[in-house]
VMD Tcl script that draws the C-alpha trace (Angstrom):
set ca {
  {-66.31 -34.31 -20.71}
  {-66.28 -32.80 -24.09}
  {-69.10 -33.60 -26.43}
  {-68.65 -36.64 -28.51}
  {-69.33 -36.79 -32.21}
  {-72.70 -38.52 -31.34}
  {-73.57 -35.57 -29.27}
  {-72.72 -33.35 -32.26}
  {-74.87 -35.44 -34.63}
  {-77.43 -35.50 -32.01}
  {-77.37 -31.79 -31.71}
  {-77.65 -31.43 -35.68}
  {-80.88 -33.63 -35.70}
  {-82.42 -31.97 -32.88}
  {-82.01 -28.60 -34.33}
  {-83.23 -29.75 -37.69}
  {-86.19 -31.30 -36.08}
  {-86.99 -28.03 -34.27}
  {-86.78 -26.09 -37.53}
  {-88.90 -28.56 -39.38}
  {-91.56 -28.02 -36.26}
  {-91.39 -24.40 -36.97}
  {-92.00 -24.58 -40.60}
  {-93.64 -27.74 -42.03}
  {-96.35 -26.70 -44.20}
  {-95.47 -23.18 -44.26}
  {-94.18 -20.73 -47.09}
  {-91.63 -18.30 -47.74}
  {-94.12 -15.55 -47.00}
  {-94.93 -17.22 -43.70}
  {-90.99 -17.10 -43.07}
  {-90.56 -13.49 -44.15}
  {-93.42 -12.41 -41.94}
  {-92.64 -13.87 -38.68}
  {-89.15 -12.47 -37.57}
  {-89.25 -13.80 -34.41}
  {-89.60 -17.37 -35.62}
  {-87.08 -16.41 -38.38}
  {-84.46 -15.50 -35.63}
  {-85.24 -18.58 -33.77}
  {-84.72 -20.53 -36.95}
  {-81.28 -18.64 -37.31}
  {-80.25 -19.65 -34.04}
  {-81.07 -23.12 -34.59}
  {-79.07 -23.04 -37.87}
  {-75.98 -21.65 -35.79}
  {-76.25 -24.88 -33.89}
  {-76.43 -27.05 -36.81}
  {-73.40 -25.17 -38.19}
  {-71.31 -25.36 -35.20}
  {-72.11 -28.97 -34.52}
  {-70.80 -29.63 -38.10}
  {-67.87 -27.74 -37.89}
  {-66.85 -29.76 -34.59}
  {-67.53 -33.38 -36.58}
  {-64.11 -35.16 -37.06}
  {-62.80 -34.72 -40.95}
  {-63.04 -38.57 -40.93}
  {-66.94 -38.24 -40.58}
  {-67.31 -35.30 -42.82}
  {-65.05 -37.36 -45.68}
  {-67.80 -39.96 -45.59}
  {-70.31 -37.24 -47.10}
  {-68.40 -35.35 -50.00}
  {-71.74 -34.42 -51.29}
  {-72.13 -32.01 -48.47}
  {-70.47 -28.84 -48.99}
  {-68.88 -28.50 -45.03}
  {-66.84 -25.43 -45.91}
  {-70.37 -23.57 -47.02}
  {-71.84 -24.84 -43.73}
  {-69.19 -23.35 -41.47}
  {-69.06 -20.15 -43.43}
  {-72.73 -19.76 -43.18}
  {-72.37 -20.27 -39.34}
  {-69.87 -17.56 -39.53}
  {-72.31 -15.22 -41.03}
  {-75.13 -16.24 -38.93}
  {-72.70 -15.07 -35.80}
  {-70.84 -12.31 -36.94}
  {-72.71 -10.72 -40.19}
  {-76.18 -11.18 -39.02}
  {-77.44 -8.08 -40.57}
  {-76.56 -9.48 -43.94}
  {-78.48 -12.45 -43.52}
  {-80.78 -12.79 -46.65}
  {-84.14 -14.48 -45.95}
  {-84.59 -15.92 -49.16}
  {-81.10 -17.83 -48.72}
  {-81.99 -18.87 -45.25}
  {-85.53 -20.26 -46.50}
  {-83.43 -22.04 -49.20}
  {-81.11 -23.55 -46.76}
  {-84.26 -24.77 -44.61}
  {-86.05 -26.36 -47.82}
  {-83.04 -27.55 -49.83}
  {-79.97 -28.17 -47.73}
  {-81.10 -29.54 -44.47}
  {-82.73 -32.83 -45.56}
  {-79.49 -33.97 -46.88}
  {-77.75 -32.99 -43.94}
  {-80.37 -34.75 -41.81}
  {-80.17 -38.02 -43.72}
  {-76.46 -37.93 -43.28}
  {-76.71 -37.45 -39.47}
  {-79.60 -39.83 -39.24}
  {-77.13 -42.63 -41.08}
  {-74.34 -41.62 -39.05}
  {-76.43 -42.41 -35.78}
  {-77.39 -45.61 -37.28}
  {-74.00 -46.92 -38.02}
  {-72.97 -45.72 -34.54}
  {-75.65 -47.39 -32.67}
  {-75.09 -50.73 -34.54}
  {-78.85 -50.60 -36.21}
}
mol new
graphics top color blue
foreach p $ca { graphics top sphere $p radius 0.5 }
foreach p [lrange $ca 0 end-1] q [lrange $ca 1 end] { graphics top cylinder $p $q radius 0.2 }
display resetview
C-alpha cells in the first residue's frame, strides 16, 4: 500500500525531531565543524523535502505561507547538486524554516486525528 498523507506528515515530523535532537543548543560553528552530523542533517532534510513534495495540493494550499516550491527545489539540490550545498544555508533552514513546517505538520495531524 502506498504511503498515505498521514504517513508523509509523520515522516516530516520524525525527520524534524531527529534534526532538532542533533542540533538543539548547538551553534553554526558546531554545525560547520561536524561533517558527519551535517551530512545526516542533509539526509533528514531530503526526507522532509520528498515527503513535502508528495503531500496533496489540497493540503499544501492550506498553508500558503510555506514556500512549497522552494522546499521541492532544495530537495533536488540535496539529491543532485550536493557539492553545491552551502553550510550556512542548511543551518538557516534548520533554524528558521523547519519550525514553520513542523507547526503545519502538527496541525494537520491534529486535524486528521480529530483532536
